[in-house]
C-alpha positions in Angstrom: -18.1 -6.1 -14.4 -17.1 -3.8 -11.6 -14.3 -1.6 -12.6 -11.4 -0.7 -9.9 -9.4 2.2 -10.4 -6.1 2.6 -7.8 -4.4 5.7 -6.9 -1.9 6.8 -4.1 1.1 4.3 -4.3 4.3 5.8 -4.7 7.6 6.0 -3.0 8.1 6.8 0.7 10.8 6.7 3.2 10.6 4.0 6.6 8.2 5.7 9.0 6.1 7.8 6.5 2.6 7.6 5.3 0.9 7.3 2.1 -3.3 6.9 1.5 -4.5 4.6 -1.0 -7.5 5.1 -2.6 -9.6 2.7 -5.0 -12.7 4.0 -6.9 -15.3 1.5 -8.0 -17.7 1.9 -11.1 -21.1 0.9 -9.2 -22.2 2.2 -5.6 -20.4 0.2 -3.5 -23.7 -0.6 -1.5 -23.9 -3.2 -3.9 -20.5 -5.3 -3.1 -20.3 -7.4 -0.7 -16.8 -6.2 0.5 -14.1 -4.3 -0.7 -10.4 -4.1 -0.1 -6.5 -4.5 -0.5 -4.5 -6.9 -1.2 -0.5 -6.9 -1.6 2.0 -9.1 -3.4 5.7 -9.1 -3.6 8.2 -10.8 -5.8 8.2 -14.1 -4.8 5.5 -14.0 -2.0 1.8 -15.0 -2.3 -0.6 -12.6 -2.4 -2.2 -11.8 0.6 -4.8 -9.6 2.4 -4.0 -6.4 4.0 -7.4 -5.3 5.2 -10.9 -5.3 4.1 -14.3 -3.6 5.2 -17.7 -5.6 4.1 -21.3 -4.0 3.5 -22.1 -3.9 7.0 -18.8 -2.0 8.5 -16.9 -5.2 9.5 -13.2 -4.6 9.3 -10.7 -7.1 9.1 -6.5 -6.7 9.1 -3.5 -8.5 8.8 -2.1 -8.4 12.4 0.8 -7.2 11.2 -0.4 -3.7 9.8 -3.4 -3.6 12.6 -1.8 -0.6 14.8 -0.7 1.2 11.6 -3.3 0.8 8.9 -7.0 1.9 8.6 -9.4 1.0 5.9 -12.7 3.3 5.8 -15.0 4.1 3.0 -17.3 7.0 1.3 -20.7 5.8 -0.5 -20.8 8.8 -2.2 -17.6 8.9 -3.7 -17.9 5.3 -4.4 -14.4 4.7 -3.3 -12.4 2.8 -0.6 -9.3 4.5 1.2 -6.1 2.7 3.1 -4.4 5.3 5.3 -0.9 3.6 5.9 1.5 5.0 8.8 4.8 4.3 10.0 5.7 2.3 6.7 8.4 -0.3 7.0 10.4 -1.6 4.5 8.7 -5.2 4.5 4.9 -3.6 3.1 6.7 -3.1 -0.4 4.7 -4.6 -2.5 2.3 -4.2 -5.5 -1.0 -3.3 -3.6 -4.3 -4.5 -5.4 -7.8 -3.2 -4.6 -10.4 -6.0 -4.3 -14.4 -6.0 -4.4 -16.6 -9.1 -4.2 -19.4 -8.7 -6.3 -22.7 -10.9 -6.0 -23.3 -13.1 -9.0 -27.0 -12.4 -8.7 -27.5 -9.6 -6.4 -31.6 -9.4 -6.8 -31.6 -13.3 -5.0 -28.8 -13.0 -2.6 -24.7 -11.6 -1.5 -23.8 -15.5 -2.0 -22.2 -16.7 -4.4 -19.8 -13.9 -5.2 -17.3 -13.2 -7.7 -14.0 -11.0 -6.8 -13.3 -7.8 -8.8 -9.3 -6.6 -9.1 -7.8 -3.5 -9.5 -4.9 -3.0 -11.9 -2.5 -2.8 -8.5 -0.3 0.2 -7.6 3.5 0.1 -6.5 4.7 1.3 -3.0 8.0 1.2 -2.5 9.6 1.8 1.3 12.8 2.7 1.7 15.3 2.3 4.2 
């Protein structure tokens, strides 16, 4: 089982910045993708940003010009730089990893692993 540990959440004023980090228990090269999702009270969990094993990235439209996802294979971490934060960014942010079920055979099918979540609160 892949363990994911998040850090970097907190309270920030609108217009400020935060950096979220997620450390994996295994080499991220073995994972199909890693990314960040968020969930606000009463709303569905939604994709914020992801980065695949080949470096391809994907962003929620509303954060494309403000957030940047990156990875460090040596440190087995993925980082989300969040800039110009807005109150609507307030949510619990969850690290996600897509894990091959049979890595010796192929990358698919896959399962999801999740971190415990870290709170991001943006005040007006």
